[in-house]
C-alpha atoms as a printed R data frame, in Angstrom:
   type eleno elety resid chain resno      x      y      z
1  ATOM     1    CA   MET     A     1  5.640 13.799 18.059
2  ATOM     2    CA   HIS     A     2  8.403 15.364 20.196
3  ATOM     3    CA   GLY     A     3  8.423 18.444 17.980
4  ATOM     4    CA   LEU     A     4  9.590 20.649 20.831
5  ATOM     5    CA   GLN     A     5 12.825 20.181 22.668
6  ATOM     6    CA   CYS     A     6 14.721 23.176 24.063
7  ATOM     7    CA   GLY     A     7 12.007 25.733 23.272
8  ATOM     8    CA   PHE     A     8 14.308 28.149 21.431
9  ATOM     9    CA   CYS     A     9 12.367 27.904 18.168
10 ATOM    10    CA   THR     A    10  8.892 27.168 19.549
11 ATOM    11    CA   PRO     A    11  7.228 30.591 19.115
12 ATOM    12    CA   GLY     A    12  8.345 30.989 15.513
13 ATOM    13    CA   MET     A    13  7.544 27.398 14.585
14 ATOM    14    CA   VAL     A    14  4.068 27.576 16.091
15 ATOM    15    CA   MET     A    15  3.244 30.864 14.367
16 ATOM    16    CA   SER     A    16  4.577 29.599 11.026
17 ATOM    17    CA   ALA     A    17  2.759 26.267 11.336
18 ATOM    18    CA   VAL     A    18 -0.560 27.928 12.168
19 ATOM    19    CA   ASP     A    19 -0.207 30.238  9.180
20 ATOM    20    CA   LEU     A    20  0.679 27.316  6.911
21 ATOM    21    CA   LEU     A    21 -2.305 25.237  8.027
22 ATOM    22    CA   LYS     A    22 -4.649 28.198  7.527
23 ATOM    23    CA   ASN     A    23 -3.464 28.389  3.920
24 ATOM    24    CA   LYS     A    24 -2.984 24.708  3.083
25 ATOM    25    CA   LYS     A    25 -4.972 21.938  4.721
26 ATOM    26    CA   ASN     A    26 -2.788 18.967  3.778
27 ATOM    27    CA   PRO     A    27  0.791 20.136  3.150
28 ATOM    28    CA   SER     A    28  3.537 17.783  2.014
29 ATOM    29    CA   ASP     A    29  6.739 17.360  4.003
30 ATOM    30    CA   GLN     A    30  8.572 19.606  1.562
31 ATOM    31    CA   GLU     A    31  5.882 22.305  1.755
32 ATOM    32    CA   ILE     A    32  6.138 22.249  5.555
33 ATOM    33    CA   ARG     A    33  9.930 22.503  5.407
34 ATOM    34    CA   ASP     A    34  9.704 25.367  2.922
35 ATOM    35    CA   TRP     A    35  7.168 27.218  5.087
36 ATOM    36    CA   LEU     A    36  9.246 26.790  8.255
37 ATOM    37    CA   GLU     A    37 12.476 27.842  6.570
38 ATOM    38    CA   GLY     A    38 14.079 30.742  8.347
39 ATOM    39    CA   ASN     A    39 13.106 29.588 11.830
40 ATOM    40    CA   ILE     A    40 16.300 28.538 13.554
41 ATOM    41    CA   CYS     A    41 16.052 25.187 15.341
42 ATOM    42    CA   ARG     A    42 19.190 24.096 17.125
43 ATOM    43    CA   CYS     A    43 17.950 20.650 18.187
44 ATOM    44    CA   THR     A    44 16.175 18.602 15.583
45 ATOM    45    CA   GLY     A    45 16.857 19.556 12.004
46 ATOM    46    CA   TYR     A    46 13.070 19.900 11.649
47 ATOM    47    CA   HIS     A    47 12.293 16.141 11.379
48 ATOM    48    CA   ASN     A    48 10.040 15.898 14.439
49 ATOM    49    CA   ILE     A    49  8.638 19.372 13.856
50 ATOM    50    CA   VAL     A    50  7.527 18.379 10.348
51 ATOM    51    CA   ALA     A    51  5.921 15.244 11.805
52 ATOM    52    CA   ALA     A    52  4.107 17.338 14.408
53 ATOM    53    CA   VAL     A    53  2.769 19.760 11.777
54 ATOM    54    CA   LYS     A    54  1.531 16.810  9.664
55 ATOM    55    CA   GLU     A    55 -0.205 15.363 12.723
56 ATOM    56    CA   ALA     A    56 -1.819 18.720 13.491
57 ATOM    57    CA   ALA     A    57 -2.997 19.007  9.877
58 ATOM    58    CA   SER     A    58 -4.653 15.590 10.084
59 ATOM    59    CA   LYS     A    59 -6.591 16.644 13.187
60 ATOM    60    CA   MET     A    60 -7.749 20.045 11.951
């Protein structure tokens, strides 16, 4: 899904995404964006990161 690019935000995004998916099995795009808010991503504007979290949710 190309959710990672420069790596600057990766640790925070991964930790936030894992926590989200522990609490909500099938989050909407907006729920993912809300949960990831506060993590600074300088590359993507979250689009591919949201797609990656949705893909992970579908496989968990």
